[in-house]
C-alpha positions as CSV (number, residue, x, y, z in Angstrom):
1,M,146.4,24.1,202.6
2,N,144.9,25.2,205.7
3,T,146.1,29.2,205.2
4,L,145.1,29.2,202.3
5,T,141.5,28.4,203.1
6,Q,141.4,30.8,205.9
7,M,142.6,33.4,203.3
8,M,139.4,32.5,201.4
9,S,137.1,32.5,204.1
10,H,138.5,36.1,205.0
11,R,138.0,37.1,201.8
12,G,134.1,36.0,201.6
13,E,133.3,37.6,204.5
14,R,134.9,40.7,203.5
15,M,133.1,41.0,200.5
16,K,130.2,39.9,202.3
17,K,130.0,42.6,204.5
18,E,130.9,45.2,202.0
19,A,128.1,44.1,199.9
20,K,125.5,44.4,202.8
21,M,126.9,48.2,203.7
22,E,126.4,49.5,199.6
23,K,123.0,47.9,200.2
24,E,121.9,50.0,203.2
25,E,124.0,52.8,201.6
26,I,121.5,52.2,198.5
27,T,118.1,51.6,201.1
28,A,119.1,54.8,203.2
29,W,119.3,57.2,200.0
30,T,116.2,55.9,198.3
31,K,114.3,56.1,201.7
32,P,112.2,59.1,202.2
33,L,113.7,61.8,204.1
34,E,112.2,62.1,207.8
35,N,112.4,64.8,209.7
36,T,112.6,67.2,207.1
37,E,110.7,70.0,205.8
38,N,109.7,71.1,202.0
39,P,109.9,74.8,201.9
40,S,107.6,74.4,199.2
41,T,104.7,72.9,201.3
42,K,105.5,74.0,204.2
43,K,102.4,75.8,205.6
44,R,103.6,79.8,206.2
45,S,102.4,81.9,208.9
46,F,100.6,85.1,208.0
47,I,103.1,87.9,208.6
48,L,102.4,91.5,208.1
49,D,105.2,93.8,206.3
50,P,105.4,96.9,207.6
51,S,105.6,98.7,205.0
52,R,102.4,97.4,203.5
53,D,99.2,99.2,203.5
54,L,97.2,96.5,205.3
55,Y,99.7,97.2,208.3
56,Y,99.3,101.1,208.0
57,A,94.8,100.4,207.9
58,W,95.5,98.2,211.1
59,L,97.4,101.5,212.8
60,N,94.8,103.8,211.8
61,I,92.3,101.5,213.1
62,M,94.2,101.5,216.6
63,V,93.6,105.2,216.6
64,F,89.9,105.0,217.5
65,P,90.7,103.0,220.9
66,V,94.1,105.3,221.6
67,T,92.2,108.4,221.8
68,Y,88.6,106.9,222.7
69,N,91.0,106.3,226.0
70,W,92.7,109.1,226.4
71,V,89.4,111.3,225.6
72,I,86.7,109.5,227.5
73,I,87.9,107.7,230.6
74,I,88.9,111.1,232.4
75,C,85.9,112.6,230.8
76,R,83.7,109.8,232.7
77,S,85.9,109.9,235.7
78,C,84.9,113.6,236.2
79,F,81.7,114.3,235.0
80,A,79.4,111.6,237.0
81,E,76.3,112.3,234.7
82,L,77.9,111.2,231.7
83,Q,79.2,107.3,233.3
84,Y,75.8,106.7,234.7
85,E,73.7,107.6,232.0
86,Y,75.1,105.9,229.2
87,L,76.8,103.3,231.1
88,S,75.9,100.7,229.0
89,I,77.7,102.2,225.9
90,W,80.5,103.0,227.6
91,L,80.8,99.5,228.6
92,S,80.7,97.9,225.3
93,L,82.9,100.7,224.0
94,D,85.6,100.3,226.6
95,Y,85.4,96.1,226.5
96,L,85.6,96.5,221.9
97,C,88.9,98.6,223.1
98,D,90.1,96.2,224.6
99,I,89.4,93.6,222.7
100,L,91.2,95.8,219.7
101,Y,94.1,96.1,222.2
102,I,94.4,92.3,222.5
103,L,94.0,91.9,218.9
104,D,97.3,94.8,218.3
105,I,99.5,92.5,220.8
106,I,98.8,89.2,218.5
107,I,99.5,91.1,215.5
108,N,102.4,92.8,216.8
109,F,103.3,89.0,217.4
110,H,103.1,88.5,213.4
111,T,104.8,91.6,212.0
112,G,107.9,91.1,210.5
113,F,111.0,93.7,210.6
114,L,113.6,94.3,208.1
115,K,117.1,92.9,209.0
116,E,120.0,93.8,206.4
117,G,117.2,95.1,204.2
118,I,115.6,92.0,204.1
119,L,112.2,91.7,205.9
120,V,112.3,88.7,208.3
121,R,109.4,86.6,208.3
122,D,110.6,83.9,210.6
123,K,107.8,84.0,213.8
124,K,110.7,82.9,216.6
125,Q,112.8,85.7,215.5
126,I,109.5,88.0,215.3
127,S,108.3,86.9,218.7
128,R,111.8,87.1,220.4
129,L,112.2,91.1,219.4
130,Y,108.6,91.7,220.4
131,L,109.5,90.4,223.7
132,S,112.5,91.8,224.3
133,S,111.2,95.1,223.6
134,S,110.0,97.9,226.3
135,K,106.5,98.0,223.9
136,F,105.6,94.5,224.8
137,G,105.6,95.3,228.8
138,W,103.6,98.5,228.0
139,D,101.0,96.5,225.6
140,I,101.0,93.7,228.7
141,L,100.3,96.3,231.5
142,S,97.8,98.4,229.2
143,V,95.2,95.0,228.7
144,L,95.8,94.0,232.8
145,P,92.5,93.4,234.2
146,T,92.1,96.3,236.3
147,D,88.0,95.9,235.7
148,F,88.2,93.3,238.9
149,L,88.5,96.3,240.8
150,Y,84.8,97.1,239.7
151,F,84.0,94.9,242.1
152,K,85.5,96.9,245.3
153,F,85.1,100.9,244.1
154,G,82.0,100.2,242.1
155,I,80.8,100.0,238.7
156,H,80.8,103.9,238.2
157,T,84.7,104.3,238.6
158,P,86.0,104.2,235.3
159,A,89.6,105.7,236.6
160,V,90.2,101.7,237.4
161,R,90.9,101.1,233.6
162,I,93.5,104.5,233.9
163,N,96.0,101.7,232.5
164,R,94.8,101.7,229.3
165,F,96.8,104.9,228.6
166,L,99.9,103.3,228.4
167,H,99.0,101.5,225.2
168,V,99.7,104.6,222.8
169,H,102.4,103.8,220.2
170,P,99.6,103.1,217.6
171,L,98.7,106.7,217.7
172,F,102.1,108.0,217.0
173,E,103.0,105.7,214.7
174,A,100.4,105.8,212.6
175,F,100.6,109.7,212.7
176,D,104.3,109.2,211.6
177,R,103.2,107.4,208.2
178,T,100.3,109.4,207.5
179,E,102.8,112.4,207.4
180,T,104.8,110.5,205.1
181,R,102.1,109.4,202.9
182,I,99.6,112.1,202.1
183,P,100.4,115.5,199.8
184,Y,100.2,118.4,202.4
185,P,102.3,116.7,205.6
186,N,102.7,120.7,206.8
187,V,98.6,120.9,207.1
188,F,98.4,117.4,208.8
189,R,101.4,118.9,211.3
190,I,99.2,121.7,212.3
191,C,96.2,119.3,212.4
192,K,97.8,117.2,214.9
193,L,98.9,120.1,217.1
194,M,95.7,121.5,216.9
195,A,94.3,117.7,218.2
196,Y,96.6,118.2,220.7
197,I,95.8,121.1,222.3
198,F,92.3,119.8,222.1
199,V,93.4,117.0,224.2
200,V,95.0,118.9,226.7
201,I,92.3,121.9,227.0
202,H,89.6,118.6,227.7
203,W,91.9,116.9,230.4
204,N,92.5,120.1,231.7
205,S,88.6,120.7,231.9
206,C,87.7,118.0,233.2
207,V,90.4,118.6,236.1
208,Y,88.9,121.9,236.7
209,F,85.1,120.2,237.0
210,A,86.5,117.7,239.4
211,L,88.4,120.5,241.7
212,S,85.4,122.4,241.5
213,S,83.0,119.5,242.6
214,Y,85.6,118.7,245.5
215,I,85.9,122.3,246.8
216,G,81.9,123.1,246.1
217,F,80.1,124.4,243.0
218,G,79.0,127.9,243.8
219,K,81.2,128.3,247.1
220,D,83.2,131.3,245.5
221,Q,83.1,132.7,241.7
222,W,86.2,130.6,240.9
223,V,84.6,127.4,240.8
224,Y,81.8,125.9,238.5
225,P,78.2,127.3,239.5
226,N,75.9,125.7,241.8
227,I,74.1,123.2,239.9
228,S,71.3,123.2,241.6
229,D,70.6,126.1,239.2
230,P,68.4,124.2,236.4
231,E,70.8,126.8,233.9
232,F,74.1,124.8,235.3
233,A,73.2,121.1,235.9
234,R,72.7,120.4,232.1
235,L,75.7,118.2,231.6
236,G,76.4,119.6,227.9
237,R,76.3,123.2,229.9
238,Q,79.1,121.7,232.3
239,Y,81.5,120.5,229.8
240,L,80.5,123.9,227.8
241,Y,81.9,126.0,230.8
242,S,84.9,124.1,231.9
243,F,86.2,123.6,228.6
244,Y,85.8,127.4,228.1
245,F,87.4,128.5,231.7
246,S,90.3,125.9,230.7
247,T,90.8,127.7,227.2
248,L,91.3,131.2,228.8
249,I,93.6,130.2,231.6
250,L,95.9,128.3,229.2
251,T,95.9,130.9,226.5
252,T,96.4,133.6,229.3
253,V,93.9,136.0,227.5
254,G,92.9,136.8,231.2
255,D,89.2,137.8,232.6
256,V,89.5,134.5,235.0
257,P,88.4,134.9,238.6
258,A,91.1,135.2,240.9
259,P,91.3,132.3,242.9
260,M,90.5,132.4,246.8
261,Q,91.8,129.2,248.4
262,E,95.2,127.2,248.1
263,E,93.5,124.1,245.8
264,E,92.7,127.3,243.1
265,Y,96.0,128.5,243.1
266,L,97.8,125.5,242.7
267,F,95.4,124.6,239.9
268,M,96.1,128.1,238.5
269,T,99.9,127.6,238.9
270,A,100.5,124.4,237.2
271,D,97.8,125.4,234.1
272,F,100.3,129.1,233.5
273,L,103.5,126.6,233.4
274,I,101.4,124.4,231.3
275,A,100.6,127.3,229.1
276,V,104.0,128.7,228.8
277,L,104.8,125.3,227.5
278,G,102.3,125.0,225.1
279,F,102.7,128.5,224.0
280,A,106.6,127.6,223.1
281,T,105.6,124.1,221.7
282,I,103.1,125.5,219.1
283,L,105.4,128.4,217.8
284,G,108.4,126.0,217.5
285,S,105.6,124.1,215.8
286,I,104.5,126.6,213.5
287,S,108.3,128.1,213.0
288,S,108.9,124.8,211.6
289,V,105.6,124.2,209.3
290,V,106.8,127.7,207.9
291,A,110.2,127.0,207.4
292,N,109.1,123.4,205.8
293,V,106.9,125.3,203.2
294,N,109.9,128.0,202.6
295,D,112.6,125.2,202.2
296,A,110.1,123.7,199.8
297,D,109.4,126.6,197.7
298,K,112.7,127.4,197.3
299,A,113.5,123.8,196.3
300,F,110.9,124.1,193.5
301,Y,110.9,127.5,192.4
302,P,114.0,130.1,191.7
303,D,115.0,132.7,194.4
304,Y,113.0,135.6,193.4
305,D,114.5,137.6,196.1
306,Q,117.9,137.1,195.0
307,I,116.9,138.1,191.5
308,K,115.1,141.5,192.5
309,Q,117.8,142.4,194.5
310,Y,120.4,142.0,191.5
311,M,118.1,143.8,189.1
312,K,118.0,146.8,191.6
313,M,121.5,146.6,192.2
314,Y,122.4,146.6,188.4
315,K,120.0,149.2,187.7
316,V,117.8,147.1,185.5
317,N,115.2,148.6,182.7
318,K,112.0,148.5,184.1
319,S,110.2,146.7,181.2
320,V,112.3,144.3,181.5
321,R,111.8,143.9,185.5
322,K,108.2,143.6,184.3
323,K,109.0,140.4,182.5
324,V,110.9,138.7,185.2
325,T,108.2,139.4,187.3
326,A,105.5,137.6,185.4
327,W,107.7,134.8,184.4
328,H,108.1,134.1,188.4
329,Q,104.6,134.6,188.8
330,H,103.8,132.2,186.2
331,L,105.9,129.6,187.5
332,Q,104.2,129.9,191.4
333,I,100.5,130.3,190.3
334,N,101.1,127.8,187.7
335,K,103.2,125.1,190.0
336,K,105.7,124.8,187.1
337,M,109.2,123.6,188.1
338,T,112.7,124.5,186.1
339,N,115.0,122.3,188.3
340,E,113.5,118.7,188.3
341,N,117.1,117.3,187.9
342,Q,117.9,118.6,191.1
343,I,114.9,117.9,193.1
344,L,115.0,114.1,192.1
345,M,118.9,114.0,193.0
346,N,118.5,112.7,196.2
347,L,116.9,109.6,194.7
348,P,118.5,106.0,194.2
349,E,119.3,106.0,190.3
350,K,116.9,103.1,189.2
351,L,114.3,105.0,191.3
352,R,115.0,108.6,189.7
353,V,114.9,107.1,186.3
354,E,111.3,105.0,187.4
355,V,110.2,108.7,188.2
356,A,111.5,110.3,185.4
357,V,110.1,107.2,183.0
358,S,106.6,107.8,184.3
359,V,106.6,111.8,184.0
360,H,108.3,112.2,180.7
361,M,108.5,109.2,178.7
362,S,104.8,109.8,176.9
363,T,106.6,113.2,176.1
364,L,109.8,111.4,174.4
365,S,108.1,108.7,172.6
366,K,106.0,111.6,170.4
367,V,109.8,112.4,168.7
368,Q,109.7,111.0,165.3
369,I,113.7,110.1,165.4
370,F,113.2,108.6,169.0
371,Q,110.5,106.3,167.8
372,N,111.0,102.5,168.2
373,C,114.4,102.9,169.8
374,E,115.4,101.0,172.3
375,K,113.9,101.2,176.4
376,G,117.5,102.1,177.6
377,L,118.2,105.0,175.4
378,L,115.1,106.4,176.3
379,E,115.8,106.3,179.8
380,E,118.8,107.9,179.5
381,L,117.6,110.6,177.6
382,V,114.8,110.9,179.8
383,L,116.7,112.0,182.6
384,R,118.2,114.9,180.4
385,L,115.5,116.3,179.2
386,K,115.4,119.8,180.8
387,P,111.9,122.0,181.3
388,Q,112.2,125.5,180.9
389,V,109.5,128.4,180.5
390,Y,109.3,131.0,178.0
391,S,106.8,134.1,178.2
392,P,104.6,135.4,175.7
393,G,106.8,137.2,173.1
394,E,109.8,135.1,173.6
395,Y,112.1,133.7,170.6
396,V,113.2,130.0,171.4
397,C,115.5,130.2,168.7
398,K,115.9,132.5,165.4
399,K,117.2,131.9,161.9
400,G,120.9,131.3,161.4
401,D,121.3,130.5,165.3
402,I,123.5,127.5,165.9
403,G,121.3,124.4,167.0
404,R,122.7,123.2,170.1
405,E,119.6,121.6,171.1
406,M,116.3,120.1,170.3
407,Y,112.9,121.5,172.2
408,I,109.7,119.2,172.8
409,I,106.6,120.8,173.2
410,K,104.9,120.2,177.0
411,E,102.1,123.1,176.7
412,G,101.8,126.1,175.3
413,K,101.8,127.8,171.6
414,L,104.4,128.4,169.5
415,A,104.8,130.3,166.0
416,V,106.9,129.9,163.2
417,V,107.2,133.9,162.4
418,A,109.4,135.7,159.3
419,D,112.0,138.0,160.2
420,D,109.4,140.9,160.8
421,G,108.3,138.8,163.9
422,V,104.5,139.3,162.9
423,T,103.7,137.1,160.0
424,Q,102.8,133.5,161.1
425,F,103.5,130.2,158.9
426,A,102.7,127.9,161.2
427,V,101.6,127.3,164.9
428,L,103.0,124.7,167.0
429,G,101.1,123.2,169.8
430,E,101.6,119.9,172.6
431,G,103.5,117.0,171.5
432,N,105.4,119.0,168.6
433,Y,108.9,119.0,168.4
434,F,111.7,120.8,166.8
435,G,115.4,121.1,166.2
436,E,116.2,117.4,166.1
437,I,118.2,117.2,163.4
438,S,120.8,119.8,164.0
439,I,122.0,117.9,167.0
440,L,122.4,114.9,165.0
441,N,125.4,116.3,162.3
442,I,124.0,114.5,159.7
443,K,126.2,114.8,156.9
444,G,125.2,116.3,153.6
445,N,122.8,118.8,155.6
446,T,122.3,121.5,153.4
447,S,121.5,123.7,156.4
448,G,124.5,122.5,158.4
449,N,123.7,123.6,162.2
450,R,122.1,126.6,161.5
451,R,118.4,127.1,162.6
452,T,116.3,127.5,159.6
453,A,113.4,129.2,161.1
454,N,111.9,131.6,163.8
455,I,110.3,130.0,166.4
456,K,108.5,133.1,168.9
457,S,106.2,131.9,171.5
458,I,102.3,133.1,171.8
459,G,101.8,132.9,175.3
460,Y,103.4,131.0,178.2
461,S,105.1,127.9,176.9
462,D,106.6,124.9,178.8
463,L,109.2,123.2,176.6
464,F,111.3,120.5,177.3
465,C,115.2,120.7,176.1
466,L,117.5,118.2,174.8
467,S,121.4,119.6,174.3
468,K,123.4,117.9,171.7
469,E,126.1,116.9,174.1
470,D,123.8,115.0,176.3
471,L,122.5,112.8,172.9
472,K,126.1,112.5,172.0
473,E,127.1,111.2,175.8
474,V,124.2,108.9,175.6
475,L,124.7,107.7,171.7
476,T,128.2,106.7,172.5
477,V,127.1,103.7,175.0
478,Y,124.5,102.9,172.1
479,P,126.2,102.8,168.9
480,D,123.3,100.7,167.4
481,A,121.1,103.2,168.6
482,K,122.9,106.0,167.1
483,A,123.2,104.3,163.6
484,I,119.3,104.0,163.7
485,L,118.9,107.9,164.8
486,E,120.8,108.9,162.0
487,E,119.2,107.1,158.9
488,K,115.9,108.4,160.5
489,G,117.3,111.8,160.0
490,R,118.4,111.5,156.5
491,E,114.8,110.4,155.3
492,I,113.3,113.4,157.7
493,L,116.0,115.7,155.1
494,L,115.3,113.6,151.7
495,K,111.5,114.5,152.5
496,M,112.5,118.2,153.1
497,K,114.8,118.1,150.2
498,K,117.7,119.3,152.2
499,L,120.0,116.4,152.1
500,D,122.7,116.5,149.6
501,E,123.5,113.2,148.8
502,K,126.6,113.7,146.7
503,L,128.2,115.9,149.6
504,A,126.4,113.1,152.4
505,A,128.8,110.4,149.9
506,D,131.6,112.3,149.9
507,L,132.0,113.4,153.6
508,E,131.2,109.2,154.2
509,A,134.2,108.6,151.7
510,K,136.5,111.2,153.5
511,Q,135.6,109.8,156.9
512,Q,135.7,106.3,155.4
513,E,139.2,107.1,154.3
514,M,140.1,109.0,157.5
515,E,139.2,105.8,159.5
516,E,141.2,103.8,157.0
517,K,144.6,106.5,157.8
518,V,143.5,106.1,161.7
519,L,143.5,102.3,161.5
520,R,146.4,101.9,159.9
521,L,148.8,104.6,162.5
522,E,147.3,102.5,165.2
523,A,148.8,99.1,163.6
524,N,152.1,100.8,162.8
525,L,152.1,102.3,166.4
526,E,151.6,98.9,168.1
527,S,154.1,97.5,165.7
528,L,156.6,100.1,166.9
529,Q,155.3,99.5,170.6
530,T,156.2,95.8,170.0
531,K,159.8,96.4,168.3
532,L,160.3,98.9,171.0
533,A,159.5,96.7,173.3
534,R,161.3,93.6,172.0
535,L,164.9,96.5,172.1
536,L,164.0,97.2,175.4
537,A,164.1,93.2,176.6
538,E,167.5,92.9,174.6
539,L,168.8,95.8,176.0
540,E,167.8,94.8,179.4
541,S,169.2,91.4,179.0
542,S,172.2,92.9,177.2
543,A,172.9,94.7,180.3
544,G,172.5,91.8,182.6
545,K,175.4,89.9,180.7
546,I,177.6,92.7,181.0
547,L,177.0,93.3,184.7
548,Q,178.3,89.9,185.1
549,R,181.1,89.7,183.1
550,I,182.2,93.0,185.0
551,K,181.8,91.4,188.1
552,R,183.6,88.2,186.8
553,M,186.4,90.6,185.3
554,E,186.5,92.2,189.2
555,W,186.7,88.9,190.6
556,E,190.0,87.9,188.2
557,I,191.5,91.1,188.7
558,S,191.2,90.1,192.6
559,L,193.0,86.8,192.3
560,W,195.7,88.5,190.4
561,E,196.5,91.3,192.9
562,E,196.6,88.5,195.8
563,E,199.3,86.3,193.8
564,P,202.0,88.8,194.4
565,T,201.4,89.3,198.0
566,E,201.8,85.4,198.3
567,D,205.1,84.8,196.6
568,K,206.7,87.7,198.8
569,P,207.7,85.4,201.8
570,T,208.7,81.9,199.8
571,D,211.3,84.4,197.9
572,G,212.5,85.5,201.3
573,S,212.9,82.1,202.9
574,E,214.6,81.0,199.6
575,D,217.3,83.9,200.4
576,E,217.7,82.8,204.0
577,E,218.8,79.0,202.6
């Protein structure tokens, strides 16, 4: 009895513990989560995307303080009068540039970066990357408060701010991004090269004036003339003379007084070395720009030199050569392209579709048979449009030709002419199209796939060509669109009274009969394949059974051969007995 009571009490305590644990678990689930952050309510810090316009605009702002420090500090250090006369302006601009430098450091802590193709917005990761980069070290060195050295050297010693030269990376980054954004990158490269040349000559002129001050103004013909002369005492004259003198040295034009002292010899030697390096850099940059321009022309326009060489080799008559020359000249003067697909080939497929759609979709949508078609079909067709340029008097197609493509007029005038090539029946202009029926293979078309008119270009005409093969390839992926296009084609042929409905019905019946035969053949072939598979399976099974029987027979034969050998010793022993 006591044992039973103890068991009942233990069971009650266990049930109470389970109920308590269950209650605690429910309370834990219903209690609001602590120490957790809801992404929807979490305050997101401001992060700049380096590929956006806002970051590019900030880089352009940073160009000004960087350029100011590189141009003005050296000038104020060498031309004392410039420093004294405009001290308040320089101090204001100095500390404005310092503020921009500090802001640039802060912005670098809020500029995201790409990791596995995704923009990282985590502030900790951004800060860790920036702190570990060499750019952070240069930026910190550039904003060190070296202005406290004014207390030792005086307020008119701007050279104490020379560490501001270290914050130069925004300038180069802005130049790189501008070069990829503007439509004329080669012009920008030349302007950038000229700016670098100006900075070099500017620095050289400042050093020349400082060296002249050190040696003594007017001491010899090489140094700057004596500033006691009012004509050479003006600040503008001092800078322009120094700049002109430096330009003569660095361009090795000559007409420069011979140096007289050691310092002058060293300065001239250094300048000559800089001039040699500068000439090599300039020639290399200009050659690169010219090569880029030529490569761009080759990519956009046919290589006319090869065409001329070909015509010269095979002695093409003069009239044809004139037509070819005029055609090529028209392409270059009016910036016409005939190989758009090759130019866009390096773009990803989706981006290539977007570019082609933005350029040609309006033209393709004007074609009646393509109106109200699904967007995917039109995008596929846009990529297959081939631009063609026809010269004045050139035939686009002639009556009786086999129609293998349709044409859409982008620009120019074409005439529908009689067989004599003179009488005009109609004039086609921008947005018109022809040849669309011949590429659809509509049953019952009385003209077949033959051209029914002569189309001649009046002037230079820009057309888009869509071939039958390209349309057929696209329609295999869009069978519903194929039925819609054929129906629209039939309606057009009915309006033109060029559709033989009886012939179309006969061809449709023949095609349906042929399709039924094909289906029956496919069904019979499938049945034969099934029977063949069954026979092969039975053959394999029979071969396995036969193999097993052969093995068993070999085993039985081996047993029969062993029995006589076992009986022989027994017979011998019986004879002895």
